[in-house]
C-alpha positions in Angstrom: 90.6 81.9 99.5 88.5 78.6 99.4 87.9 76.5 102.6 90.6 73.9 101.3 93.3 76.4 101.7 94.8 78.0 104.8 96.9 80.7 105.7 99.6 78.4 106.8 99.9 77.4 103.0 100.4 80.8 101.8 104.2 82.0 101.1 106.0 84.0 98.6 104.9 87.0 96.6 101.2 87.2 96.4 98.6 89.8 95.1 95.7 90.0 97.4 92.5 91.7 96.4 88.8 92.1 97.6 86.5 89.9 95.2 84.0 92.5 94.2 86.4 95.5 93.6 87.9 94.6 90.2 91.8 95.3 89.6 92.2 98.6 91.4 90.4 99.3 94.6 91.8 97.4 97.6 94.7 95.7 95.6 97.8 94.6 97.8 101.2 93.1 96.9 102.5 91.1 99.7 105.7 88.7 100.5 105.6 86.3 103.1 103.0 85.1 105.4 102.8 88.2 107.8 102.5 90.4 105.0 99.8 88.2 103.5 98.0 88.2 106.6 98.0 92.0 106.9 97.0 92.4 103.5 94.0 90.0 103.8 92.8 92.1 106.9 93.0 95.2 104.8 91.1 93.8 102.0 88.5 92.5 104.3 87.5 96.1 104.9 86.2 96.2 101.3 84.6 92.8 101.0 83.8 89.8 103.0 85.8 87.4 100.6 89.4 88.0 99.2 91.4 86.5 96.4 95.0 85.6 96.9 97.0 84.7 93.8 100.7 84.4 92.8 102.4 87.3 91.8 103.2 86.9 88.1 106.3 88.5 86.5 107.8 88.6 82.9 104.6 88.8 81.2 102.6 91.3 79.1 98.8 92.1 80.0 96.7 92.7 77.1 93.1 94.2 77.4 90.6 94.6 74.4 87.6 96.6 74.6 84.6 95.9 72.2 82.0 98.1 71.2 78.9 96.9 69.4 76.4 99.2 67.7 
C-alpha cells in the first residue's frame, strides 16, 4: 500500500500478501474492511510492507519457465 492509499479506501474482495515472499507464503484472501485489516496485520508478521490488490476472477493464469544453456 502506498502512502496515497488508506485503509478507508479498501473495500470489496482483495488479495493481501507480504512483498518479499512471492505468491504462496503469507497470502490472504479478504472481503471487506475488517477482514482486509486483519489480513494486513497477519502479513506484517512476514514483512514490513504488504501488497493489497483486487481479487481477479474469470481469468486464466499462465506461467512460462525458460531454461538457457
